[in-house]
Steps between C-alpha positions, in 0.01 A plus 500: 500500500497784252544571133728800523440814296840452332399171333472518121205284394451421133165487320249241628720364781289277724573492873231273635529602865673839510483522880702176524809595297807714569621680189738795512727671249452224242375493142228257388431447128168496312250218560700344785316318780618512861368271774455558873790527746750601231779745578680676216776736612640822359686485170352160410360479148214270396419471130170484315259207510667336800336307781646544848331247730425545870762508775783594263788734588668700221784707639691799374722413205266243342393557140223277366435519126166465320276192518666345806317274744606513866341230718385524861759577766794568268787679677763713332817617677724794414805470726757220473650572843218628723589632842308697760806687629840627389826376652474776763162365613300791359186426301552492126339761280439504124850641457656187653401246237451463125179392327572202272265523199289200397328458164207283398465503122188499283264207533682328786303320774602457861321236709362544850741534791808538280783715630698710254842597634630848413692563183358232271327522164213266420488472124212551259239223513676318785308306766608488864340211688310545824727518803819541296786715624656681204864585573632529141375641170232295325540479123207589275233225480666285767291314756674504838407332827651410836728646762713636354307524173636286218392465138254212459347582162413752232165682473508468119477122543210507747156392390270802472137462606 
């Protein structure tokens, strides 16, 4: 699994096992850390001082702001109506579907094994619980959990350790 020549790596990016990632056509911000078995596709943007944990998939159309934590095995999607073929039975190409952009705002955290459905915005400082399926926008500082994800708290009210 390669790090393609067309990847834009910021200053002091740490990729702990560069032979075990697949990065192509993406931009990674300064001081970001990327774990093993991560794929980041073309046109995805990762901000500065982020942590992208192992086994995570960041697809085209995802924009992650600065200081975001992404847990292990997080999956992003970018197509609300995925299909392998067109109505005539021919295989779809890039021209046959539209990338739905997804945004993760500054300081948000996404727990392990969460799934983020295309087209949502996760607000600044929000927390997505492990295993949640996010199908709608998450307001800033909300804590969401469950399938589908629902608001269960506010990060500003959480005890800091």
